[in-house]
N, C-alpha and C positions, 0 to 999 in steps of 0.2 A: 441098133440096126439103122442102116441108111434108109432113106425114103424108098418105099416099095417100087415106085416108078423108076427109080435108079437101079435097084437090084434087078428088076425085070425090065431091061432097057427098052423092049418093044412097046412098053406101056406109055412112055413119055411122049413120043411123037403124036399119037392120037389125042392124048390129053391136051397137049399144047395146041393141037389143031382145033379143038373145041374152044379153047381160050382165044385163039386168033380169030375164029369165026365170030365169037361174041363181040369182038372189037370191030367187026366189019358190018354190024347191023344198024349203023346210023345213030347210035346213042352217044351223046357227048362223053368224052373220055373221063371227065370229072365225075359224072354220074356213075359210070361203071366202076370207077375206083372207090367212090363212096360206098357203093353196094358191096364191093369186095371187102372193104374195111369193116363195115357193119357186120356182115356175115362172119367174118373172121373173129371179131370181138365176141359175138354170141358163142362161137364154138371154142374160144380160148386157144386159138392157133397163133402162137407168138411169131413164127416166121412170116405168116401171112399178114398179121397186124403190122409188123415191122415193114414189110414190103409195101403194104397199102399206105402207110404214113409217108414213106419215102417217095412213092409215086405221086401222091397228092401234093407233097411239098414241091416236087419238081414241076407240077402243074400250076403252082402259085397259089394253092389254097391257103387261106389265112389260118393262123394258129387257133383262132376262135372256132372256126368250122372244123378243123382237125380234132381239137380237144373235146368237142361236144357232139360228135357223131352218135355216141351212145345215148345221148339225151336230146336227139333231134326234135322230138315232139314239143319240148319245152323251151326251144330257143328260136330266135328270129333269123337265124343264119342260113336257112335253106329255102330254096324255091319250092313252089307247089309241085313241080315235076320231080324234084329231088326227093321231096317228102313221099310222093307216091311210089317212087322206086325203092326207097328205104322201107316203106311199109310192106311192099311186095317181097322184098328181100327177107325181112323178119318173119313174115307169115310162111314163106316157102322154106325157111330154115327150121322153123319150129313146128313142123308138121304134126307131131304127136301131142302138142299142147292143147289142142281143142278139136272137137268133132268136125268142124268145117274150117280147116287150117287157112285156106286162101278164100276168104269170103267174097261174095259178089261185090261187096262194097270196096274191098281192097283192089280187086281185079278191075272193076269199072273205073276207079279213080286212076289207076295206072293207064288204062286204055284211053282215058281222057287226054293224057299227056303224050302217049307214045303210040305210034301206028303198029300194025301187026309185026312187021319186021323188027322194029325196035323192041317190042315186047318179047319176041323170040330171043333177041340178043340179051335182054335182061334176064330172062329165065335161064338161058345157057350160062351166063356169067354167074348167076346165083348157084346153079348146079355144079359147075366146075370149081367154084370157090369152096363149096361144101365138100367136094371130093378132095381137093387139096388139103382142106382143114382136117378131114378125117385121116388121111394118109399121114400128115404131119403130127397130129395129136396122138394118134395111136402108137406111133413109133418115137414119140417124145423128141421130135426135132426142135432145136432151139433157134431163136432169132439170132441172126448173124452167123450161124453155122453154115459152112459150105457143104453142098451135096457132093 
């Protein structure tokens, strides 16, 4: 099956609208793309991992930073703001893994680095990435396949 947002064509424009809105929230493009990549890694969405790597490469992100996104806690390659965004992305993606999925500690650390509009952009990016991941993984979309 094709991606459901292609099959039901009226779905794609609103989804892309949320994606575009997330990019207008004042968060550095690299941070948004790191979040997109990490969420996609967690969800095992090959087209989104592929797209995330390509986007980050175009932004000039080093191979060390690209290759170690999944291990960001154990590496020196990420800023405190990037770490806060990645922690928020992981917590927001793994909602069922713990009773308090997005702890005050995770939220407060993100809020230390991002204002309200930027936090809204991050949450929207995490949400729309999770949606794309679920559409793609459910219908077994492959990296590099055209819709």
